[in-house]
Steps between C-alpha positions, in 0.01 A plus 500: 500500500457345157222241478662309209728198536864602550392863493425480127859408412539230234647184650617209287468143635712247312436130520362183353222299666647185349794542736523428872243682713576674834624258764268460799665306783305178555218653293240308305432538129227752580739701720761519224248610237350757739846651558554564129445833328203345324303502828611848605249785529719680246436245228174657380690822422795336326527507123666182371751549217589170335830414334433380148844425357773269626824687422713191560308304238524791259880476511509119521229324295624159622365589846141541372399141578657516847327830574163359397558193719585723796172687458316168517685420822415839649130466418477139611414369156567134432471393864347163581251434781786461749639842395809360328653594165751329273847654463717472190693174528828674418467707817497205740830395660552127566644539852627752755868481405426560131258779592767689698763448228263627228443827686847540658732301269840431653422691821724262694793509258560876492676626818336844487230536231487851351207723593342482156483121538237545772340810348309309234418184700246427768315210663153555645289297741158560660597435864773636726596152621577387143699819441715434807568139400597583142718794605696277736529228235651741247728660761644155576581456130710818496870482574648685794471478876158552653464739793208500742382825657284453810239760585453664839133438580286621785133512594314822579262464795138616513607844622732534201813471715811317387810555710707288261696340784611140449307246702195725535311343208217258569601293196847354428701679233538173309121473471451861390755455220292217351204736443439647155264799529400653163736771379781422748842349424569153639635453849783297346610688188728282285711676235798442272713750304338551161152386605186691401307690771198731512454802725196481730483863614539850355844610625594779260278537190724773360779242471270228366475318834127429497281213605533246217846605376705199392874490575800266491701451819862619469633477856356409839574591859308463823372858493475597134454345155660641187283436196486605134168613354373336182250665267361853503682831475731407790610172342859411595517737798618368838290530814560422867210333680498521883307293749180672607210424733186386320147413606233320297179671392261505792235228488662305215710244684255275678718523813365585844798730556687776314841403367794738456786379283842659454639368173624604157182608311566262211412152385619263231340580164573208268132423554223750583132469570277582204350790696840650588622488138189656345591768247848372411591355160791266429628300205489164677247405768441177689174433683486242777141372498548182699267682739244667268397864503228590749391855416344690210746598228809328641551267204439783252754723678760222521474415131503869401855553629653356181450607141437157350419142589853390404634711789278338766574182692242353737549238770184296562422220748604156377136402445440795264812497283351274234172694476670844538199622696503752784250708693396846377304703756284773344215695661252566216308752712800734484528482123126519432459868594794628297723345238846657516702322236743538214397350169760272340 
């Protein structure tokens, strides 16, 4: 056996400690930092290679000021004692209706928006509850008849047995459908033709059907959805999404039982959580910060989705719209040991 890490093979780790750290369910700040690569036993043997040129700025000098501002956000510079920073006034939307229209202009007037309409637009929010509310709000604005797909839910007993027979569940089906475990589709999935959805499981990577793939609904039936992929090498291709049985990640629900849900493995995607959308870039991004960010790097990641401040719209609580201030959570102890950044 080789006594060197990875058997002496060179392994490249890509990342940015300004971005969101590993998620630890119900973990404290110390737990999250301890789960990062920075606290791994491998860190002492890792050679850090720093990026020194921003290629986007090189091709677009007008973005230099925005890039520099983003670096300040990522490093927590300019924060006050209460950990808030001031956003550009032009970013702040006056109200919810204007906010939605600035990101998805005319979404209710076009019967079936083309796929490229959604490709370059996205709304982000820190919490799942805000994502669900905004998704439903935008779906109601769209034309067309809404269909509701009810899941088939059951509870697995302590011995891991689930006979799936009706009436054998301890909890009513109506109650189980109200639960929203992380990573599972809703018990009541509401869709319209032409609405934007995101895939929640890897179904067929070779055909582009991966966790995180965004699609537009074409047709719906009780057993299968027909959807058109947007973005990527399979853009424009049709896919058929069946109902499948899903279970949440063990230990990450807070329930005293194990839930099994048979449902289409999709959810509405007009709005995504900041964590779910990490790594994607769009031309127009809206950020719902009525409930502020709560984890390291979330604000930096949200603002980094667009290429300039003119392409970002932010919705703040009523009390903060005049001051344009919002929370920016940064853990300096993560950035102190290594500075992985791109110079503007």
